C-alpha positions as CSV (number, residue, x, y, z in Angstrom):
1,M,-22.1,-140.5,-98.3
2,I,-18.4,-141.5,-98.3
3,G,-15.8,-138.9,-97.5
4,E,-14.0,-137.2,-94.6
5,S,-12.5,-134.2,-96.3
6,Q,-13.5,-130.8,-95.1
7,E,-14.8,-129.8,-98.6
8,F,-17.1,-132.9,-98.6
9,T,-18.4,-132.7,-95.0
10,D,-19.3,-129.0,-95.5
11,I,-21.5,-130.0,-98.4
12,I,-23.1,-132.7,-96.4
13,E,-24.0,-130.2,-93.6
14,M,-25.4,-127.8,-96.2
15,S,-27.5,-130.6,-97.7
16,K,-28.9,-131.5,-94.3
17,K,-30.0,-127.9,-93.8
18,A,-31.6,-127.8,-97.2
19,A,-33.4,-131.1,-96.4
20,N,-35.2,-129.5,-93.4
21,F,-37.0,-127.1,-95.7
22,T,-39.0,-127.3,-98.9
23,S,-37.1,-124.6,-100.7
24,N,-35.7,-125.3,-104.2
25,V,-32.2,-126.6,-104.5
26,L,-29.6,-126.2,-107.3
27,I,-26.8,-128.8,-107.3
28,L,-23.7,-128.0,-109.3
29,G,-20.8,-130.3,-110.1
30,E,-18.9,-132.1,-112.7
31,S,-20.3,-135.3,-114.3
32,G,-19.9,-138.3,-112.0
33,T,-19.7,-136.4,-108.7
34,G,-22.9,-137.8,-107.4
35,K,-25.5,-135.0,-108.0
36,E,-28.5,-137.4,-108.1
37,L,-27.2,-139.2,-105.0
38,F,-27.3,-135.9,-103.1
39,A,-30.7,-135.0,-104.5
40,R,-32.1,-138.4,-103.3
41,S,-30.5,-137.9,-99.9
42,I,-32.0,-134.5,-99.5
43,H,-35.4,-135.8,-100.4
44,N,-35.2,-138.9,-98.1
45,Y,-33.9,-137.0,-95.1
46,N,-36.6,-136.9,-92.4
47,K,-39.4,-137.8,-94.9
48,P,-41.9,-140.7,-95.1
49,I,-40.6,-143.5,-97.4
50,S,-43.8,-143.2,-99.5
51,T,-43.1,-139.6,-100.6
52,P,-42.5,-139.6,-104.3
53,F,-39.1,-138.8,-105.8
54,I,-39.3,-138.4,-109.6
55,A,-36.1,-137.9,-111.7
56,I,-35.9,-136.7,-115.3
57,N,-32.8,-136.1,-117.4
58,C,-33.5,-133.0,-119.4
59,A,-30.6,-133.8,-121.8
60,A,-31.7,-137.4,-122.5
61,I,-35.1,-136.7,-123.9
62,P,-35.7,-135.1,-127.3
63,E,-36.9,-131.5,-127.1
64,S,-40.1,-132.4,-128.9
65,L,-41.0,-134.9,-126.2
66,L,-39.7,-133.2,-123.1
67,E,-42.7,-130.9,-122.6
68,S,-45.1,-133.9,-122.6
69,E,-42.8,-135.8,-120.3
70,L,-42.8,-132.9,-117.8
71,F,-46.4,-131.8,-117.9
72,G,-48.3,-134.7,-119.5
73,Y,-51.1,-134.5,-122.1
74,E,-54.8,-134.9,-122.5
75,E,-56.6,-137.4,-124.8
76,G,-56.1,-136.5,-128.5
77,A,-53.6,-133.7,-127.7
78,F,-51.4,-134.8,-130.6
79,T,-51.0,-137.7,-133.1
80,G,-50.1,-140.9,-131.2
81,A,-51.3,-139.6,-127.8
82,K,-52.9,-142.2,-125.6
83,Q,-56.6,-142.2,-125.5
84,T,-56.6,-141.8,-121.7
85,G,-54.0,-139.1,-121.7
86,K,-50.9,-139.3,-119.5
87,P,-49.8,-137.5,-116.4
88,G,-46.4,-135.7,-116.5
89,K,-43.5,-135.9,-114.1
90,F,-44.7,-132.9,-112.1
91,E,-48.0,-134.6,-111.4
92,L,-46.3,-137.9,-110.5
93,A,-44.1,-136.0,-108.1
94,N,-47.0,-134.2,-106.4
95,G,-46.4,-134.1,-102.6
96,G,-42.8,-135.0,-103.1
97,T,-39.7,-134.0,-105.1
98,I,-39.0,-133.7,-108.8
99,F,-35.3,-133.9,-109.8
100,L,-34.5,-132.0,-113.0
101,D,-31.1,-133.3,-114.0
102,E,-29.0,-131.5,-116.6
103,I,-31.3,-128.4,-116.3
104,G,-28.7,-126.4,-118.3
105,D,-29.8,-128.4,-121.4
106,M,-33.4,-127.4,-121.1
107,P,-34.7,-125.3,-124.1
108,L,-35.6,-121.6,-123.3
109,H,-39.3,-122.0,-124.0
110,L,-39.6,-124.8,-121.5
111,Q,-37.6,-122.8,-119.0
112,A,-40.4,-120.2,-119.2
113,K,-43.0,-122.9,-118.4
114,I,-40.9,-124.2,-115.5
115,L,-40.8,-120.7,-114.1
116,R,-44.6,-120.4,-114.3
117,V,-44.9,-123.7,-112.4
118,L,-42.6,-122.4,-109.7
119,Q,-44.6,-119.1,-109.4
120,D,-48.2,-120.4,-109.6
121,R,-47.7,-124.0,-108.3
122,T,-50.0,-125.2,-111.1
123,I,-49.4,-127.1,-114.3
124,E,-51.4,-127.6,-117.5
125,R,-51.3,-130.7,-119.5
126,I,-50.7,-130.4,-123.3
127,G,-54.1,-130.0,-124.8
128,G,-55.7,-129.3,-121.4
129,I,-57.6,-126.2,-120.3
130,N,-57.8,-126.8,-116.5
131,P,-54.8,-125.9,-114.3
132,I,-53.8,-128.7,-112.0
133,P,-52.5,-127.6,-108.5
134,I,-49.3,-129.3,-107.4
135,N,-47.2,-129.3,-104.3
136,V,-43.7,-130.2,-105.5
137,R,-40.2,-129.4,-104.4
138,V,-37.8,-128.8,-107.3
139,I,-34.2,-130.0,-107.1
140,A,-32.2,-129.1,-110.2
141,A,-28.7,-130.1,-111.2
142,T,-26.2,-129.4,-114.0
143,N,-22.5,-129.7,-114.8
144,K,-22.6,-126.5,-116.7
145,N,-21.8,-122.9,-115.6
146,L,-25.3,-121.6,-115.3
147,M,-24.2,-118.1,-114.3
148,K,-22.2,-117.8,-117.5
149,M,-25.2,-119.2,-119.5
150,V,-27.3,-116.4,-117.9
151,E,-24.8,-113.8,-119.0
152,N,-24.9,-115.3,-122.6
153,K,-28.7,-115.3,-122.6
154,E,-28.7,-119.1,-122.8
155,F,-30.5,-119.6,-119.5
156,R,-33.2,-117.4,-118.0
157,E,-32.0,-115.3,-115.1
158,D,-35.3,-115.3,-113.3
159,L,-35.4,-119.1,-113.4
160,Y,-31.8,-119.3,-112.2
161,Y,-32.6,-117.3,-109.1
162,R,-35.9,-119.2,-108.5
163,L,-33.9,-122.5,-108.5
164,N,-30.8,-121.2,-106.7
165,V,-32.3,-120.9,-103.1
166,F,-30.0,-123.5,-101.7
167,N,-26.8,-123.8,-103.7
168,I,-24.8,-127.0,-103.3
169,T,-21.6,-127.3,-105.3
170,I,-20.1,-130.8,-105.1
171,P,-16.3,-130.8,-105.3
172,S,-14.6,-133.0,-107.9
173,L,-12.6,-136.0,-106.8
174,R,-9.5,-134.1,-107.7
175,E,-10.3,-131.6,-105.0
176,R,-10.6,-134.2,-102.3
177,P,-7.9,-136.8,-103.0
178,G,-7.9,-137.8,-99.3
179,D,-11.3,-139.4,-99.8
180,I,-10.1,-141.6,-102.7
181,P,-8.8,-144.5,-100.5
182,L,-12.2,-144.5,-98.6
183,L,-14.1,-144.8,-101.9
184,I,-11.7,-147.5,-103.2
185,D,-12.2,-149.5,-100.1
186,Y,-16.0,-149.2,-100.4
187,F,-16.1,-150.2,-104.1
188,L,-13.7,-153.1,-103.4
189,D,-16.1,-154.4,-100.8
190,M,-19.1,-153.9,-103.1
191,Y,-17.6,-155.7,-106.2
192,C,-15.8,-158.5,-104.4
193,N,-19.1,-159.4,-102.7
194,K,-20.9,-159.1,-106.0
195,F,-18.5,-161.4,-107.8
196,G,-18.1,-163.8,-104.9
197,V,-14.4,-163.4,-104.4
198,A,-12.3,-162.6,-101.3
199,K,-11.7,-158.9,-100.8
200,K,-8.5,-157.7,-102.5
201,G,-5.9,-155.4,-101.2
202,I,-4.0,-152.8,-103.1
203,E,-0.2,-152.4,-103.0
204,A,1.2,-149.0,-102.3
205,G,2.3,-148.2,-105.8
206,A,-1.1,-149.0,-107.3
207,M,-2.8,-146.9,-104.6
208,A,-0.4,-144.0,-105.5
209,I,-1.5,-144.2,-109.2
210,L,-5.2,-144.2,-108.2
211,I,-4.7,-141.2,-105.8
212,N,-2.8,-139.1,-108.3
213,H,-5.0,-139.8,-111.4
214,Q,-7.0,-136.8,-112.6
215,W,-10.4,-138.6,-112.5
216,K,-12.2,-136.5,-115.1
217,G,-15.2,-138.8,-114.7
218,N,-15.0,-138.4,-110.9
219,I,-16.6,-141.1,-108.7
220,R,-18.3,-142.8,-111.7
221,E,-14.9,-143.3,-113.4
222,L,-13.3,-144.5,-110.1
223,Q,-16.2,-147.0,-109.6
224,N,-15.8,-148.4,-113.1
225,T,-12.1,-148.7,-112.6
226,I,-12.4,-150.6,-109.3
227,E,-15.0,-153.0,-110.9
228,Y,-12.5,-153.6,-113.8
229,L,-9.6,-154.3,-111.4
230,C,-11.8,-156.8,-109.4
231,C,-12.5,-158.6,-112.7
232,I,-9.0,-158.8,-114.2
233,C,-6.9,-159.2,-111.0
234,E,-6.6,-163.0,-110.2
235,D,-4.4,-162.5,-107.1
236,D,-5.4,-161.1,-103.7
237,I,-3.4,-158.0,-104.2
238,I,-4.0,-155.4,-107.0
239,E,-0.6,-154.4,-108.3
240,V,0.8,-151.5,-110.3
241,E,0.7,-153.5,-113.5
242,N,-3.0,-154.2,-113.0
243,V,-3.7,-150.5,-112.6
244,R,-1.4,-149.5,-115.5
245,S,-3.6,-151.5,-117.8
246,K,-6.5,-149.2,-117.1
247,I,-4.9,-145.9,-116.2
248,P,-2.1,-144.1,-118.0
249,L,0.6,-142.8,-115.6
250,N,1.1,-139.0,-115.4
251,D,4.5,-137.4,-114.9
252,Y,4.2,-137.1,-111.2
253,T,3.1,-140.7,-110.7
254,E,6.0,-141.9,-112.8
255,M,8.4,-139.9,-110.6
256,V,7.1,-141.1,-107.3
257,I,6.8,-144.8,-108.1
258,K,10.1,-146.5,-107.5
259,E,11.0,-150.1,-107.1
260,D,11.3,-150.1,-103.3
261,E,9.8,-146.8,-102.3
262,I,6.4,-145.1,-102.8
263,I,6.0,-141.4,-102.1
264,E,2.4,-140.6,-101.5
265,I,2.7,-137.2,-99.8
266,I,4.6,-134.2,-101.1
267,P,6.2,-132.1,-98.3
268,I,4.7,-128.6,-98.0
269,D,8.0,-126.9,-98.6
270,E,8.4,-128.9,-101.9
271,L,5.0,-127.8,-103.0
272,E,5.8,-124.2,-102.2
273,K,9.1,-124.4,-104.0
274,R,7.4,-125.8,-107.1
275,E,4.7,-123.1,-107.2
276,I,7.4,-120.3,-106.8
277,K,9.4,-121.8,-109.7
278,K,6.2,-122.1,-111.8
279,A,5.3,-118.4,-111.1
280,L,8.8,-117.3,-112.0
281,D,8.8,-119.3,-115.2
282,K,5.6,-117.6,-116.2
283,Y,6.4,-114.0,-115.2
284,G,10.2,-114.0,-115.5
285,H,13.1,-113.5,-113.2
286,T,13.3,-109.7,-113.6
287,T,12.3,-107.3,-110.8
288,V,9.0,-106.7,-112.5
289,G,8.5,-110.4,-113.1
290,K,9.2,-111.2,-109.4
291,L,6.7,-108.6,-108.3
292,Q,4.0,-110.1,-110.6
293,A,4.9,-113.6,-109.3
294,A,4.5,-112.4,-105.7
295,Q,1.1,-111.0,-106.5
296,A,0.0,-114.3,-108.3
297,L,1.2,-116.3,-105.2
298,N,-0.6,-113.9,-102.9
299,I,2.5,-113.1,-100.9
300,G,4.6,-110.0,-100.3
301,K,7.6,-109.1,-102.4
302,S,9.9,-109.4,-99.4
303,T,8.5,-112.8,-98.5
304,L,9.2,-114.0,-102.1
305,Y,12.8,-112.8,-101.9
306,R,13.2,-114.6,-98.5
307,K,11.8,-117.8,-100.0
308,L,14.1,-117.6,-103.1
309,K,17.0,-117.4,-100.7
310,E,15.6,-120.2,-98.4
311,Y,15.1,-122.6,-101.3
312,N,18.2,-121.5,-103.2
313,I,16.3,-120.6,-106.3
314,D,18.5,-118.8,-108.8
């Protein structure tokens, strides 16, 4: 687990607490934030190495096959079934953990069966008549807003609360930019060793681009970018032009990258000034607009007027 930001270390502490119990865990976060890594870490924490961890991506398997993958089937259960039958993922995970990735993409009728498993701690293979007792911890993950799906009747409310005993929401990379240099250093080590080249450095301008990129693919996108840079950069230092070939510059990065100077930190007063201007542009410079802007900024009206004078904002 690589990161020193408060947002990230808080999540690690919550994960450690969850790992000490067998209660179900729901992991939320954007694609590429490391949800499966957290699930595996929770499973491995203080457990024997032989304890099974079985992962299944609910979005990657056709709906017609997902049920047999989860619960298995008996001999002759359907055309093409193996003569010996086949255990499902829940059986294989018995005594350990099953990780249901992309749980938000699971069909409603299968959600009902998962709920029954969580309540009764038994499963039935397709075509079977005898319930099979299991002792499995469920860790589920999704990049979707399950609460909104519950409101729209797209996800069962009872299953949501069954899964959501421990809630772990992993922050996006945009929410913890201070961890980006740590991750870059880690991936540089990994890929330079993999490719058998000397570890590369990164000039300040290139680092500024990487820190200020939006990273919609989060850590997965960052990892792929560093692998690419290790491949295409022939020198010992990764420069701005190398990074530009992979990442388009945003307005802020264009502004801060200068020939002889790189600004990586925005002063607090400059950030405050920008947000005040943004609020006034939205609500207007009238008395009513300033009142609305103050409410949006969560400050008092008198504080806003003092800031306007302090920053000489007309």
